[in-house]
C-alpha positions as CSV (number, residue, x, y, z in Angstrom):
1,M,-0.6,-44.3,-16.4
2,Q,2.1,-41.8,-15.4
3,P,4.3,-43.3,-12.7
4,V,4.5,-41.3,-9.5
5,F,7.4,-41.2,-7.0
6,R,6.0,-40.9,-3.4
7,I,8.1,-40.4,-0.4
8,A,7.9,-43.2,2.1
9,G,10.0,-42.5,5.2
10,R,13.5,-41.7,4.0
11,R,13.2,-43.4,0.6
12,T,11.3,-42.9,-2.6
13,V,9.3,-45.6,-4.3
14,C,8.2,-45.7,-7.9
15,S,4.6,-46.7,-8.3
16,A,5.2,-48.1,-11.8
17,C,8.3,-50.3,-11.2
18,G,8.7,-50.3,-7.4
19,K,12.3,-49.1,-7.7
20,N,13.8,-47.7,-4.5
21,A,16.2,-44.8,-4.3
22,S,17.8,-42.9,-1.5
23,L,16.1,-39.5,-0.9
24,R,19.4,-38.1,0.4
25,T,21.1,-39.0,-2.9
26,L,18.3,-37.6,-5.0
27,A,18.1,-34.4,-2.9
28,S,21.6,-33.5,-3.8
29,S,20.9,-33.5,-7.5
30,T,18.5,-31.4,-9.5
31,V,14.8,-31.8,-9.3
32,D,14.7,-33.2,-12.8
33,A,16.6,-36.2,-11.5
34,L,13.7,-37.0,-9.3
35,R,11.4,-37.5,-12.2
36,L,12.8,-40.9,-13.4
37,H,10.8,-42.5,-16.2
38,G,9.0,-39.2,-16.6
39,A,7.3,-39.7,-13.3
40,R,5.8,-37.0,-11.1
41,V,7.2,-36.8,-7.6
42,V,4.8,-36.0,-4.8
43,P,5.0,-36.6,-1.1
44,E,3.4,-39.7,0.2
45,L,0.0,-39.3,1.8
46,P,0.2,-38.8,5.6
47,R,1.3,-41.6,7.9
48,M,-0.3,-40.9,11.3
49,H,1.2,-42.5,14.4
50,A,-0.8,-43.7,17.3
51,L,-0.2,-42.0,20.6
52,G,0.0,-44.8,23.2
53,T,-3.1,-47.0,22.9
54,R,-5.1,-44.3,21.2
55,A,-5.6,-45.0,17.5
56,L,-6.8,-42.3,15.1
57,S,-10.2,-43.2,13.8
58,S,-10.7,-43.3,10.0
59,S,-14.4,-42.8,10.2
60,V,-16.0,-39.5,9.2
61,P,-16.7,-37.6,12.5
62,R,-19.7,-35.5,12.6
63,R,-19.4,-31.8,13.3
64,S,-19.6,-31.3,17.1
65,S,-20.3,-28.2,19.2
66,P,-17.4,-26.6,21.0
67,A,-18.6,-27.8,24.4
68,S,-18.8,-31.4,23.3
69,A,-15.5,-31.1,21.6
70,A,-13.9,-29.8,24.8
71,A,-15.4,-32.6,26.8
72,A,-14.2,-35.2,24.4
73,S,-10.7,-33.7,24.3
74,N,-10.3,-33.9,28.0
75,S,-11.6,-37.5,28.3
76,S,-8.1,-39.0,28.5
77,G,-7.0,-36.7,31.4
78,A,-8.2,-33.4,32.8
79,V,-5.9,-30.5,32.6
80,D,-6.5,-27.4,34.8
81,L,-5.6,-24.3,32.7
82,G,-3.8,-22.7,35.6
83,D,-1.7,-25.8,36.6
84,M,1.8,-26.6,35.5
85,V,1.5,-29.7,33.4
86,P,4.2,-32.3,32.8
87,M,6.6,-31.5,30.0
88,D,5.7,-34.6,28.0
89,R,2.2,-33.2,27.7
90,I,3.1,-29.8,26.3
91,R,3.2,-29.1,22.6
92,N,4.6,-25.8,21.3
93,I,3.8,-25.1,17.6
94,G,3.8,-22.1,15.4
95,I,1.5,-21.4,12.4
96,I,3.4,-20.0,9.4
97,A,2.1,-19.2,5.9
98,H,2.0,-16.7,3.1
99,V,-0.4,-13.8,3.6
100,D,-4.1,-14.7,3.1
101,H,-3.5,-18.5,3.0
102,G,-5.8,-19.0,6.0
103,K,-3.6,-19.5,9.0
104,T,-5.6,-17.1,11.3
105,T,-8.9,-18.8,10.3
106,L,-7.3,-22.1,11.0
107,V,-6.4,-21.0,14.5
108,D,-10.0,-19.8,15.0
109,C,-11.3,-23.3,14.2
110,L,-8.9,-25.0,16.5
111,L,-9.8,-22.7,19.4
112,K,-13.6,-23.0,18.8
113,Q,-13.7,-26.7,18.3
114,S,-11.5,-27.5,21.3
115,G,-13.7,-25.4,23.6
116,A,-11.1,-22.8,24.3
117,L,-13.6,-20.0,23.5
118,S,-16.6,-21.6,25.3
119,G,-18.6,-19.0,27.2
120,S,-17.0,-16.0,25.6
121,T,-18.3,-13.5,23.0
122,A,-15.4,-14.5,20.7
123,M,-17.3,-17.7,19.7
124,Q,-19.4,-15.5,17.5
125,E,-16.5,-13.6,16.0
126,T,-14.2,-14.3,13.1
127,R,-10.4,-13.9,13.2
128,V,-10.5,-13.6,17.0
129,M,-6.6,-13.6,17.1
130,D,-6.5,-10.4,15.1
131,S,-7.2,-8.1,18.1
132,N,-5.5,-5.0,16.7
133,A,-7.8,-2.5,15.0
134,L,-5.6,-2.2,11.9
135,E,-5.5,-6.0,11.6
136,K,-9.2,-6.3,11.5
137,E,-9.5,-3.4,8.9
138,R,-6.8,-4.7,6.6
139,G,-7.5,-8.4,7.1
140,I,-3.8,-9.3,7.8
141,T,-1.9,-10.4,10.9
142,I,0.6,-7.8,12.0
143,L,1.7,-8.9,15.5
144,S,2.3,-12.5,16.6
145,K,-0.3,-13.9,18.9
146,V,0.1,-16.6,21.5
147,T,-2.7,-18.8,22.7
148,S,-3.2,-22.3,24.0
149,L,-5.9,-25.0,24.1
150,V,-6.3,-28.4,25.9
151,Y,-6.8,-31.5,23.8
152,S,-6.5,-35.1,24.7
153,G,-4.9,-34.3,28.1
154,H,-2.2,-32.1,26.4
155,R,-1.7,-28.4,26.5
156,I,-1.0,-27.1,23.0
157,N,0.6,-23.7,22.8
158,I,-0.2,-22.1,19.4
159,I,1.5,-19.1,18.0
160,D,-0.1,-17.2,15.1
161,T,2.5,-15.3,13.0
162,P,2.2,-12.6,10.3
163,G,2.2,-13.6,6.7
164,H,3.5,-10.5,5.0
165,A,7.2,-10.2,4.4
166,D,7.4,-6.8,5.9
167,F,6.7,-8.3,9.3
168,G,9.1,-11.2,9.0
169,G,10.9,-10.1,12.1
170,E,8.0,-11.4,14.1
171,V,8.3,-14.9,12.5
172,E,12.1,-15.1,13.1
173,R,11.7,-14.5,16.9
174,I,8.7,-16.8,17.3
175,L,10.6,-19.8,15.9
176,S,12.8,-19.8,19.0
177,M,9.7,-20.6,21.1
178,V,8.3,-23.6,19.2
179,D,9.3,-27.2,18.6
180,S,7.5,-27.6,15.2
181,V,5.5,-25.5,12.8
182,I,2.3,-26.0,10.7
183,L,3.0,-24.7,7.2
184,V,-0.3,-23.6,5.7
185,V,-0.4,-23.5,1.9
186,D,-3.2,-22.5,-0.3
187,A,-4.2,-25.5,-2.4
188,S,-4.9,-23.2,-5.4
189,E,-2.0,-20.7,-5.2
190,G,0.7,-23.1,-4.0
191,P,3.9,-22.0,-2.4
192,M,4.4,-18.2,-2.6
193,A,7.2,-15.7,-1.8
194,Q,6.5,-15.6,2.0
195,T,6.1,-19.4,2.0
196,K,9.7,-19.7,0.9
197,F,10.8,-17.1,3.5
198,V,9.2,-18.7,6.5
199,L,10.0,-22.2,5.5
200,T,13.7,-21.2,5.1
201,K,13.7,-20.0,8.7
202,A,12.0,-23.0,10.0
203,L,14.3,-25.5,8.2
204,A,17.3,-23.6,9.4
205,R,16.1,-24.1,13.0
206,G,15.9,-27.8,12.4
207,L,12.1,-27.9,12.8
208,N,10.1,-30.6,11.0
209,P,7.0,-28.9,9.5
210,L,3.5,-30.4,9.4
211,V,2.0,-29.2,6.1
212,V,-1.7,-28.3,5.8
213,L,-3.1,-27.7,2.3
214,N,-5.9,-25.3,2.9
215,K,-8.9,-24.4,0.7
216,V,-8.9,-27.8,-1.0
217,D,-12.7,-27.5,-1.4
218,R,-12.4,-24.7,-3.9
219,P,-13.0,-25.6,-7.6
220,T,-9.6,-24.2,-8.5
221,S,-7.6,-26.3,-6.0
222,R,-4.8,-28.5,-7.4
223,P,-3.5,-30.5,-4.4
224,D,-1.3,-32.9,-6.4
225,E,0.5,-30.1,-8.2
226,V,1.0,-28.1,-5.0
227,D,2.4,-31.3,-3.4
228,S,5.0,-31.5,-6.1
229,E,5.8,-27.7,-5.9
230,L,6.3,-28.1,-2.1
231,L,8.6,-31.0,-2.5
232,E,10.7,-29.1,-5.0
233,L,10.8,-26.1,-2.6
234,F,11.9,-28.3,0.3
235,L,14.7,-29.9,-1.8
236,A,15.8,-26.5,-3.1
237,L,16.1,-25.2,0.4
238,G,18.3,-28.1,1.5
239,A,15.9,-29.9,3.7
240,S,17.0,-33.1,5.5
241,D,15.4,-36.5,4.8
242,E,13.4,-36.2,8.0
243,Q,12.2,-32.7,7.1
244,T,11.3,-33.7,3.6
245,S,9.1,-36.7,4.7
246,Y,6.5,-34.3,6.1
247,D,2.9,-35.2,6.7
248,I,0.2,-33.5,4.7
249,M,-3.3,-32.7,5.9
250,Y,-6.1,-31.4,3.6
251,A,-8.3,-28.8,5.1
252,S,-10.9,-26.1,4.7
253,A,-10.4,-23.8,7.6
254,K,-13.4,-21.7,6.6
255,E,-15.7,-24.7,6.7
256,G,-14.0,-26.1,9.8
257,W,-12.7,-29.5,8.8
258,C,-9.4,-31.3,8.1
259,A,-8.7,-34.7,6.5
260,R,-5.8,-37.1,6.2
261,D,-6.3,-37.7,2.5
262,M,-8.1,-36.3,-0.5
263,D,-10.8,-39.0,-0.5
264,M,-11.8,-38.0,3.0
265,A,-11.6,-34.3,2.1
266,A,-13.9,-34.9,-0.9
267,Q,-16.5,-36.5,1.4
268,Y,-16.3,-33.5,3.8
269,A,-16.6,-31.0,1.0
270,A,-19.7,-32.9,-0.4
271,A,-21.3,-33.2,3.0
272,A,-20.8,-29.4,3.6
273,G,-23.4,-28.7,0.9
274,S,-25.9,-31.3,2.0
275,A,-29.1,-30.7,4.0
276,D,-27.9,-32.2,7.3
277,R,-24.4,-30.5,6.8
278,A,-22.6,-33.6,8.3
279,G,-18.9,-33.1,7.9
280,G,-15.5,-33.4,9.5
281,S,-13.7,-31.4,12.3
282,M,-10.2,-30.3,13.1
283,A,-9.6,-33.4,15.3
284,P,-7.3,-35.0,12.7
285,L,-5.0,-32.0,12.8
286,L,-5.0,-31.9,16.6
287,D,-4.2,-35.6,16.7
288,A,-1.3,-35.0,14.3
289,I,0.0,-32.2,16.5
290,V,-0.1,-34.5,19.6
291,A,1.5,-37.4,17.7
292,R,4.1,-35.6,15.5
293,V,5.3,-32.6,17.5
294,P,8.0,-33.4,20.1
295,P,7.6,-32.3,23.6
296,P,9.8,-29.4,24.7
297,A,13.4,-30.1,25.7
298,G,14.9,-28.8,29.0
299,Q,15.1,-29.5,32.6
300,R,12.8,-28.3,35.4
301,D,14.1,-30.0,38.6
302,G,17.5,-28.7,39.9
303,A,18.0,-26.3,37.0
304,P,18.1,-22.5,37.4
305,F,15.2,-20.5,35.9
306,S,15.9,-18.8,32.6
307,M,13.6,-17.4,29.8
308,L,14.2,-15.5,26.6
309,V,11.9,-12.6,26.0
310,T,10.3,-12.7,22.6
311,Q,7.5,-10.2,22.9
312,L,6.3,-7.4,25.2
313,E,2.7,-6.8,26.3
314,A,1.2,-3.8,27.9
315,N,-1.1,-4.4,30.9
316,P,-3.1,-1.4,32.3
317,Y,-2.7,-2.6,35.9
318,L,0.7,-4.4,35.9
319,G,2.6,-2.3,33.3
320,K,5.1,-4.1,30.9
321,C,4.8,-7.9,30.8
322,A,7.4,-10.1,29.1
323,L,6.3,-13.0,27.1
324,G,8.5,-16.0,26.3
325,R,9.1,-19.7,26.6
326,I,10.8,-20.9,29.8
327,T,14.1,-22.6,28.8
328,S,14.9,-24.3,32.1
329,G,13.9,-24.5,35.7
330,T,10.7,-23.3,37.3
331,V,9.4,-19.9,38.5
332,R,6.8,-18.9,41.1
333,I,5.1,-15.7,42.1
334,G,7.5,-13.9,44.5
335,D,10.7,-15.4,43.1
336,R,13.7,-13.1,42.7
337,I,14.7,-12.6,39.1
338,R,16.9,-10.3,37.1
339,V,17.2,-9.1,33.5
340,L,20.3,-9.8,31.5
341,E,21.0,-7.7,28.4
342,P,21.2,-9.6,25.1
343,G,24.8,-10.4,24.1
344,T,26.7,-8.8,26.9
345,G,24.9,-10.4,29.9
346,A,25.1,-7.2,31.9
347,V,22.4,-7.1,34.7
348,K,19.9,-4.4,33.6
349,E,17.4,-4.8,36.4
350,E,16.6,-6.9,39.4
351,G,13.2,-7.5,40.8
352,K,10.7,-10.2,41.7
353,V,7.8,-12.0,39.9
354,T,4.5,-10.2,40.7
355,K,2.3,-12.1,38.3
356,L,2.4,-15.2,35.9
357,F,0.0,-15.5,33.1
358,L,-0.9,-18.1,30.5
359,R,-3.1,-17.2,27.6
360,S,-5.9,-19.7,26.7
361,G,-8.2,-18.8,23.9
362,V,-8.5,-15.0,24.2
363,Q,-8.3,-14.9,28.0
364,Q,-5.3,-14.7,30.4
365,I,-5.2,-17.3,33.0
366,E,-3.2,-16.5,36.2
367,M,-0.7,-19.2,37.3
368,A,1.0,-19.8,40.6
369,Q,4.0,-21.5,39.0
370,A,5.4,-22.4,35.6
371,G,8.3,-24.5,34.3
372,A,10.4,-25.3,31.3
373,G,8.4,-25.6,28.1
374,D,5.7,-23.3,29.2
375,V,4.9,-20.1,27.2
376,V,4.0,-17.5,29.8
377,S,3.9,-13.7,30.5
378,I,5.9,-12.4,33.5
379,S,5.4,-9.0,35.2
380,G,7.8,-7.4,37.7
381,V,10.7,-6.1,35.6
382,P,9.5,-3.0,33.8
383,S,12.8,-2.3,32.0
384,V,12.9,-5.6,30.2
385,S,13.2,-5.5,26.4
386,V,12.8,-8.0,23.5
387,N,15.7,-10.5,23.3
388,S,16.6,-9.9,27.0
389,T,17.0,-12.9,29.3
390,I,14.9,-13.2,32.5
391,A,16.7,-15.5,34.9
392,G,17.2,-16.4,38.5
393,P,19.8,-14.7,40.7
394,D,22.4,-17.4,40.0
395,V,22.4,-17.1,36.2
396,D,25.1,-14.8,34.6
397,T,25.0,-16.0,31.0
398,P,22.3,-14.7,28.7
399,L,20.4,-17.0,26.3
400,E,21.2,-17.0,22.6
401,F,18.7,-15.1,20.5
402,I,18.0,-15.1,16.7
403,P,19.4,-12.1,14.9
404,V,16.9,-10.4,12.7
405,D,17.6,-9.8,9.1
406,P,18.7,-6.2,8.5
407,P,16.2,-3.5,7.3
408,T,16.3,-2.5,3.7
409,I,14.6,0.8,3.5
410,S,14.4,3.9,5.7
411,V,12.2,7.0,6.1
412,T,12.7,10.1,8.2
413,F,10.2,11.2,10.8
414,S,10.1,14.9,11.8
415,V,7.7,17.5,13.2
416,N,5.0,18.8,11.0
417,D,6.2,22.3,10.1
418,S,3.5,23.2,7.5
419,P,1.3,26.3,7.9
420,L,-1.6,24.0,8.8
421,A,0.3,22.3,11.7
422,G,-1.3,22.0,15.1
423,R,-5.0,22.2,14.0
424,E,-5.9,18.5,14.7
425,G,-3.2,16.6,16.6
426,S,-2.3,16.6,20.3
427,Q,1.2,15.1,19.9
428,L,3.2,17.7,18.0
429,T,6.7,18.1,19.4
430,S,9.9,16.3,18.3
431,G,10.3,15.0,21.9
432,M,6.9,13.3,21.8
433,I,7.7,11.7,18.4
434,R,11.1,10.6,19.6
435,E,9.7,9.0,22.7
436,R,7.0,7.2,20.7
437,L,9.5,5.8,18.2
438,R,11.8,4.6,21.0
439,R,8.9,2.7,22.6
440,E,8.1,1.1,19.3
441,A,11.7,0.0,18.8
442,E,11.6,-1.8,22.2
443,T,8.9,-4.1,21.1
444,N,9.6,-4.3,17.3
445,V,13.1,-5.6,16.8
446,A,12.7,-5.4,13.0
447,L,12.8,-1.6,13.2
448,Q,15.9,0.4,13.8
449,I,15.8,4.0,15.1
450,V,18.8,6.2,14.1
451,D,18.9,9.4,16.2
452,D,21.9,11.7,16.2
453,G,20.4,13.8,19.0
454,K,21.1,17.0,17.2
455,S,18.2,17.5,14.9
456,E,14.4,17.1,15.3
457,A,14.3,14.4,12.6
458,M,14.7,10.7,13.3
459,E,15.5,8.0,10.7
460,V,13.4,4.9,10.9
461,R,14.6,1.8,9.1
462,G,12.4,-1.2,8.4
463,R,11.6,-4.1,6.1
464,G,9.1,-2.5,3.7
465,E,6.6,0.1,2.9
466,L,3.7,-1.8,4.6
467,Q,5.6,-2.1,7.9
468,L,6.4,1.6,8.0
469,S,2.9,2.6,6.9
470,V,1.3,0.6,9.7
471,L,3.6,2.4,12.2
472,I,2.6,5.8,10.8
473,E,-1.1,4.9,10.8
474,T,-0.9,3.8,14.4
475,M,0.8,7.0,15.4
476,R,-1.8,9.2,13.6
477,R,-4.6,7.4,15.4
478,E,-2.9,8.2,18.7
479,G,-3.0,12.0,17.9
480,F,0.4,12.5,16.3
481,E,1.1,15.1,13.6
482,L,4.3,14.5,11.7
483,S,6.1,14.8,8.4
484,V,7.5,11.7,6.6
485,T,10.0,11.6,3.8
486,P,9.7,9.0,1.0
487,P,11.3,5.6,1.5
488,R,15.0,5.2,0.5
489,V,17.0,2.1,0.0
490,L,19.9,1.3,2.3
491,F,23.0,0.6,0.3
492,K,26.2,-1.0,1.6
493,R,29.9,-1.3,0.8
494,N,31.1,-4.6,-0.5
495,P,33.4,-6.1,2.2
496,A,35.6,-7.7,-0.5
497,N,35.8,-4.5,-2.6
498,T,35.2,-1.3,-0.7
499,R,34.7,0.6,-4.0
500,A,31.8,-1.6,-5.0
501,I,28.3,-0.9,-3.8
502,L,25.7,-3.5,-2.7
503,E,21.9,-3.0,-2.7
504,P,19.0,-5.1,-1.5
505,F,17.2,-7.4,-4.0
506,E,13.8,-8.9,-3.6
507,E,12.0,-11.9,-5.1
508,I,8.7,-10.9,-6.4
509,T,5.9,-13.3,-7.4
510,I,3.0,-12.0,-9.5
511,D,-0.2,-13.7,-10.5
512,V,-1.9,-11.9,-13.3
513,D,-4.3,-12.5,-16.2
514,H,-2.4,-13.6,-19.4
515,Q,-3.4,-10.4,-21.3
516,S,-1.8,-8.3,-18.5
517,S,1.5,-10.2,-18.3
518,G,3.1,-8.3,-21.2
519,I,2.8,-4.8,-19.6
520,V,4.0,-6.2,-16.2
521,I,7.1,-7.8,-17.7
522,E,7.9,-4.6,-19.7
523,K,7.6,-2.3,-16.7
524,L,9.5,-4.5,-14.3
525,T,12.3,-5.0,-16.8
526,K,12.7,-1.2,-17.1
527,R,13.0,-1.2,-13.3
528,K,16.0,-3.6,-13.5
529,G,13.9,-6.7,-12.8
530,E,15.1,-10.1,-14.1
531,L,12.4,-12.6,-15.1
532,K,13.2,-16.0,-13.5
533,S,10.2,-18.1,-14.4
534,F,6.9,-17.8,-16.3
535,T,4.3,-20.6,-15.5
536,D,0.6,-21.1,-15.7
537,V,-1.2,-21.5,-12.4
538,A,-5.0,-22.3,-12.9
539,D,-6.2,-19.5,-15.2
540,K,-3.4,-17.0,-14.2
541,A,0.1,-16.5,-15.3
542,R,2.7,-16.6,-12.5
543,L,5.8,-14.4,-13.0
544,V,8.8,-14.6,-10.7
545,F,11.3,-11.7,-10.8
546,H,14.5,-10.8,-9.0
547,I,14.5,-7.1,-8.7
548,P,16.3,-4.4,-6.7
549,T,14.2,-3.0,-3.9
550,R,14.5,0.4,-5.6
551,G,12.6,-0.9,-8.5
552,L,9.6,-1.8,-6.3
553,L,9.3,1.6,-4.7
554,G,6.2,3.3,-6.2
555,Y,5.3,0.3,-8.4
556,A,2.2,-0.8,-6.4
557,S,-0.2,1.8,-7.8
558,E,1.0,1.2,-11.3
559,F,0.5,-2.5,-10.9
560,K,-3.1,-2.0,-9.8
561,N,-3.8,0.2,-12.8
562,D,-2.1,-2.1,-15.3
563,T,-3.9,-5.2,-14.1
564,H,-7.2,-3.5,-13.5
565,G,-7.1,-4.6,-9.9
566,T,-7.1,-8.3,-10.6
567,G,-3.3,-9.0,-10.2
568,V,-1.7,-10.2,-7.0
569,M,1.9,-9.2,-6.1
570,N,4.0,-10.6,-3.2
571,H,7.7,-10.1,-2.5
572,S,10.3,-11.0,0.1
573,F,13.9,-10.0,0.8
574,L,16.3,-12.1,-1.3
575,R,19.9,-10.9,-0.7
576,Y,22.3,-7.9,-1.1
577,D,23.9,-7.9,-4.5
578,D,25.9,-5.5,-6.8
579,Y,24.3,-2.2,-7.6
580,A,22.1,-2.6,-10.7
581,G,22.6,0.9,-12.0
582,P,20.2,3.9,-12.3
583,I,16.5,3.4,-12.8
584,D,14.6,5.6,-15.1
585,K,12.1,7.9,-13.5
586,T,8.6,6.6,-13.8
587,R,6.5,9.3,-12.2
588,K,5.5,12.6,-13.8
589,S,6.2,16.0,-12.4
590,S,4.1,17.8,-9.8
591,M,1.8,20.8,-9.7
592,V,2.9,22.8,-6.7
593,C,0.8,25.5,-4.9
594,L,2.3,29.0,-4.7
595,S,-0.2,30.7,-2.4
596,S,-2.1,30.2,0.9
597,G,-5.8,30.0,1.2
598,T,-8.8,27.9,0.2
599,A,-8.9,26.1,-3.1
600,T,-11.7,27.4,-5.4
601,A,-13.7,25.5,-8.1
602,Y,-13.0,28.4,-10.5
603,A,-9.2,28.0,-10.2
604,L,-9.2,24.2,-10.1
605,N,-11.3,24.1,-13.3
606,M,-8.5,26.0,-15.1
607,I,-5.8,23.8,-13.6
608,E,-7.4,20.4,-14.2
609,P,-6.6,20.3,-17.9
610,R,-2.9,20.3,-17.0
611,G,-3.1,17.0,-15.2
612,R,-4.7,15.1,-12.2
613,L,-5.8,17.0,-9.1
614,F,-5.2,15.9,-5.5
615,V,-7.3,18.6,-3.8
616,R,-11.0,19.5,-3.9
617,S,-12.8,22.8,-3.8
618,G,-12.8,24.1,-0.2
619,D,-9.6,22.4,0.8
620,D,-7.0,24.5,2.6
621,V,-3.7,24.8,0.7
622,Y,-0.3,26.5,1.3
623,P,2.9,27.3,-0.7
624,G,4.9,24.2,-1.4
625,M,1.9,21.8,-1.2
626,V,1.6,19.3,-4.0
627,V,-1.9,19.8,-5.4
628,G,-1.7,17.6,-8.5
629,E,0.3,15.6,-11.1
630,L,1.1,17.0,-14.5
631,S,0.0,14.9,-17.5
632,K,3.5,15.2,-19.1
633,D,7.0,15.0,-17.7
634,G,9.2,18.0,-17.2
635,A,9.8,20.6,-14.5
636,D,7.3,21.1,-11.7
637,L,4.6,23.6,-12.4
638,E,3.6,26.2,-9.9
639,V,-0.1,27.0,-9.8
640,N,-2.6,29.1,-7.8
641,P,-5.6,27.0,-6.8
642,T,-6.9,29.8,-4.6
643,K,-7.7,32.2,-7.4
644,A,-11.3,33.4,-7.2
645,K,-13.5,34.7,-10.0
646,Q,-13.7,38.5,-10.1
647,L,-17.4,39.5,-9.9
648,T,-18.4,42.6,-11.9
649,N,-21.6,44.0,-13.3
650,I,-20.8,42.1,-16.6
651,R,-20.0,38.6,-15.4
652,A,-22.7,36.4,-13.9
653,A,-21.8,34.6,-10.7
654,G,-24.4,31.9,-11.5
655,K,-22.2,30.4,-14.2
656,D,-20.0,28.8,-11.5
657,D,-22.7,26.3,-11.0
658,A,-21.8,24.7,-14.3
659,I,-18.2,23.7,-13.2
660,R,-17.8,20.0,-12.9
661,L,-14.5,18.7,-11.5
662,T,-13.3,15.1,-11.6
663,P,-13.8,13.6,-8.1
664,V,-10.6,13.3,-6.0
665,R,-9.9,10.0,-4.2
666,P,-8.3,10.5,-0.8
667,W,-4.8,9.2,-0.3
668,S,-4.1,6.1,1.7
669,L,-0.7,5.9,3.5
670,E,0.6,3.1,1.3
671,E,-0.3,4.9,-1.8
672,A,1.2,8.2,-0.6
673,I,4.5,6.5,0.5
674,A,4.8,4.7,-2.8
675,Y,4.0,7.8,-4.9
676,I,6.0,10.8,-3.6
677,N,9.3,11.9,-5.2
678,P,12.6,12.2,-3.4
679,D,12.2,15.9,-2.8
680,E,8.7,15.6,-1.4
681,A,7.2,14.6,2.0
682,I,3.9,13.5,3.5
683,E,2.1,15.6,6.0
684,V,0.2,13.2,8.3
685,T,-2.4,14.4,10.8
686,P,-5.2,12.4,12.5
687,T,-7.6,13.1,9.7
688,Q,-5.6,14.3,6.7
689,I,-2.8,13.0,4.4
690,R,-1.3,15.8,2.3
691,L,1.7,15.8,-0.1
692,R,4.1,18.6,0.0
693,K,7.6,19.6,-1.0
694,Q,10.2,19.1,1.8
695,I,11.3,22.8,1.2
696,T,8.2,25.0,0.8
697,D,10.1,28.1,-0.2
698,P,10.3,28.1,-4.0
699,V,13.5,30.1,-4.2
700,K,15.4,27.7,-1.8
701,R,13.9,24.8,-3.6
702,K,15.3,25.8,-6.9
703,Q,18.7,26.5,-5.4
704,L,18.8,23.1,-3.8
705,S,17.8,21.3,-7.0
706,R,21.0,22.4,-8.6
707,K,23.1,20.7,-5.8
708,R,21.2,17.4,-5.6
709,V,23.3,14.6,-4.1
710,S,23.2,11.0,-5.3
711,D,20.9,8.8,-3.1
712,I,23.8,6.3,-2.9
713,D,26.2,8.9,-1.4
714,D,23.5,10.1,0.9
715,L,22.4,6.7,2.3
716,L,25.5,4.5,2.1
717,D,26.1,2.8,5.5
């Protein structure tokens, strides 16, 4: 039998020989040093601590209704949702995970089984925390959501965070509000790129995570191997002994149960398929939160009120509301408050509290007063912004806030100046676009708006293509028409050597079928990617690359084609490093329209043999519009898709019925942003996405191509 090292408290114990070793000593060495005697190192199974006289039952609880669960949860002490509860009965916890590992579904289960959604229509919905229309359509969390539930006489404030790396700014700000985090990891996929990112931020804040291995009921789950991978990740990130001795829960958020060990999880999984469907619940996880998460620190009595704003909410009746965790003191409706600017402490505005809200489930509960440790929304100061400090009249020093990692790419927003502009949208002017982007920057600190005030264009800097595409999609649904340039990487000067150039690098994790791994490695290597590891995970090959951000721009569509849609790619920002050199062009040249009018099937039938078409018969086109991609590289080809067949007494018009064109798939924003060349742009309207040249005049376009400037010189900060 292979010996196993399991973590017990701050020490490791070998199951074969019983030898003890200090975890601190082992953590400073390589991971291989942990595997003494060839043993596999995995965390010890969870050790749950009793809270007071209340012991956690080891019996298999039957699935209960939300109403009965709520009644049971309040049996040890009723808590009124609108009351200010003692600080020792508050638990503030965040849910962090890689995208699609099930954290939003997990929050759904906690809310439903605790009774927080009783009596509301949300009981019949899935992913109730994803309230945004784009979140429901894409199946991802974009904005952080705050909610609370009452369990065992405690108020548990839960914050659901995004899982995609492009929205990492939300995760960084939320960590200042919580005292611990639940790290949700897929029991099949294991730790992924965003898992490492969010865990790094949590460990740096000194938080002790509670790990939940989700989807353990799947046939492909491998909990022991994922345990070992998690331990290696904790050690590689420099976790302390206390952080490394984390508790592990085994769950299936989709089925609505959680267990303290795999034997119990196997019972629940087997019971889920039985006729009576007797199984577990989320009670073990709620018990773990109450027992393991420390109550918030701070002082209420005799301390001045202060709160750091982490998120803004729009209320149709009250205007702008500031959400955050109260750091010290208490606040009541009618109290005088003022807003301190982050960093400087300058008084931005003075006012009074008009409303106090606490979110429970999907509802807002009005409160008369709140104190340190509470996560609340405050209205009454409309000029407040994210990272500002709301405090009493006697406070002059702003609270510290977490600086957000810098953006790595940028795009330029400008008015839509194409010949088809103004046909669909209602928000057309540069002033409207500028005001909308400024409002976005107030609530989304991961975005930076660069406006020189002299031109109609504004540069928007962000984390990735997905973050920017979500912003563009939101604006087009609001009636905006705009033109967007392709994403460009933000370079920097090396502080140690001003002649050297630094560029952002990303860590990319790819899961593909083994037969597709060769083409993926070949293409990423050409894009200056460096293969760091190649491992087998279930029936897939897992590739980990370090690659310049430039190398990822435009690769998403190629990756889908190369892996036939079966590959999964995730990436997160790694660091700024030395410029990796030029990257070979991967996209073919364009077919550019040279006339205005309506595309005809006759003309498109003659153009299609040259390459792939982007327009259909009957579409409106104009000079400078990109209507297709050439099948071979070279100079752009100017074509006339509006040419009509000349009807005479010799030609028969009925022969047009025999034309069969290849169907054209409409562009999505992500595909268009990743596809276009540096000299092209995207025309975005409420119903259309078109590709075009930034300069539509063919003569000016040819003149400018001879004077092209390096993207480094153009974008260097």
